[in-house]
N, C-alpha and C positions, 0 to 999 in steps of 0.2 A: 308556332311550331311546338311540338311536344316531345318529351323524352321517352314516351311509351315505346318500348321495344328497341330503343336506341342502344348502340354499343358504346363503351367508354370513349371519351375524348381521345385517349392515347392509343386506341386501336388503330386509327389511321396513321398516327405518328410513328408507332413502331412497325406498322405495316406487316410484312411477312414474318417479322420477329415476335409479334404479340403472343402467339401461342406458345413460344418457347420460354416466356417469362415465368419465374417461379411464383408460387401462390402469394407470398408476401408482397411482391412488387406489383402483381395484378391487383391486389387489394389497395395498395398505395395509390394506384392510378385508376380506381374503379369509377370515378365520377363520370356521369354521362353529360353530354351537352344539353343546353336548353332545359335545365332542370334545377331543382333545389337540393340536389344530392350533396351529402357531406360525409367526408372521411376524416377521422381524427387519429393521429399518432402521438405517442408520448415518449420522451426519452431525455437524454442529457447530451450537451454539447460542450466541447472544449474550444474556446474561442481565442484566437491570437491576432494581433495586428501590430504593424510597425510603429515606431515612435512618432513619426510625423502624422500618421493617421490617428494615433491616440490624441495628439494635440488638437485634431480636428473633430474630436468627439462631440462637442456641442453642436457643430454644424450637421454632423451625421444624425444626431437626435432630432434637430429641428426639421431636417429634410426627410426624416423617416427612411434613411437608406442604411442598409446593413445593420450592424449593432454598434452602439457608441462605447461599449466597454468590453474588456476581456474577462476570462474566467475559466476555471476548471470545473467540468461536470455540472454545467449550469442547467437546471431543469428547463425543459422546453416542450411545449405542446404545440403541435402544428395541425391546423384545420384546413383541409382542402375543400373548397366550395365550388359549386357550379352556379350559374345564373340562368333564369328562365329565358333571357333574351339574347344569349350569346353562347359561343363555344369556348369561352375563356376558362382556364383552369387556375383558380385563385388560391394563393398561399396566404394564410394568416399564422404567423409565427409568434407565439407568446413566450417570452423569456422571463424567468424569475431569477434575476441577479440578486445574490444575498445582500440584504441591507438596502435595496433599492425598490422603487415602485416597479410593478410589472411593465415590460416593454413590448410593444407590438411592432413587428416589421411585416409589411404587407406588400405583395407583388402579384402579378398575374402573368400566366403564359398563354400566348395565342398561337395556335398551330399555323405553320407556314407550308405544310405539305409533308410527305413522308420524310421522317428522320430530321425534321427541323422545326424549331419553335423560336419565338422571341419572348423573353421574359422582361416585362415592363415594370420599372420601379417608379418612385416619386419623380415628378418633373418630366415624365415622358421618356426618360432614358431607358433604352432597351438593350438587352444582351441577346444577340443572335447566337444560337448554339445548335450543333448537331445532336441528335438523340438516337443512340444506337445501343443494342444489347449484344455484347461480345464477351466471350470467355467468362460467362457467369456474372458479368457486371453491366449495369446501365451506365453508359459513358455520355457525359455532357461535354461536347467538344466545341471549343471557342471558334466562332465565326465572325466576330466583330461586334460593333456597337451601332445603334441607330438612335435618333432623336425623333420621337413622335410629336409632330406639331401640325395643327390644322388638318388632322386625319391622314397625314402622310409620314412615312418613315424616311428620314434623311440620314444616309450613311455618314458616320463620323470618321470613317477611314483611319488614317494614321493619328489623328488628333485623339481619338478615343484610346488607341493603343498606348500612346505616350502618356496620357494623363491617368488612365484607369488600369492599364496593364492587361494581362490575359486572364480570363476566367476559365476554370476547368472544374469538373466534379465527377464523382462516381457514386453509385449506390449498389449494394450487394446484399442479397438475401442471406440471413443467418438462421432461418427457421420458417415455418409456415406462416407466421404472423410477425416476423421480426426482420429488420434490415439495418445495415450500417451505412454511413455515408461520409463523404469528405468533399468540401468545396475550398478551392484556393483562388486567390487573386494575386498575381505576381507579375514582376517585370515593370514596365512603364518607365517613365522618366526618372522616378526617384527610387526605383528598385526596392530593396528590403525596407526602406523607410516607410513605404506605404503598403507593404505586403499585408494580406488579410487571409485568414483561414478559419473554418470551423469544421469539426468532425465529431462523430458520436454514433450512438445506436438508438433505435426506436422500436416500439412495438405498436402494431395497429390495434387500437382500443375500441373503435366504433365505426360502423358503416351504416349510413342512413340513406335510403333511396326515397326521393320525393318528387312528385311532378311539379 
């Protein structure tokens, strides 16, 4: 298959809402499926995590899940990639924590139909979320967790909710090439002890279309 003439991956996900997106968010989601497209955004994030999660930092680093450290205004470059053999929307988040080696957190989103995706992280853990544009914001709405194993998505049901808590996020345009965002992970069995969040602002710095 080829990306020639294809529309962005997220056109089908946002469905009837795609044309309403502001320019910055359309640029953010410009990647086409089955291509080598690449979009880069740069900015800074403030990262917070509960004390129990901080104790688990070595495990987070080993598993390449979330970020293993906290910080204020941490420089972050995110590259959104497509692959020639799939409809995946790939995140490559590069963090430059002061005094530490650069850290890469990678995940990928797979469309599940209008207004729904699953974001897969290391080990096949997937976050199912609704994707809607309402009142000037893109809202990522928690719909549970799955475990991808042998090509199948196994719902984690209440186990995922108890251990991982609830994930939510939003993105909002602040200019033709700028947006701000916030992601939170809260609740779960240990409440604030394992809470996690990051928020900040980004500018779209590069868009490359390639077959």
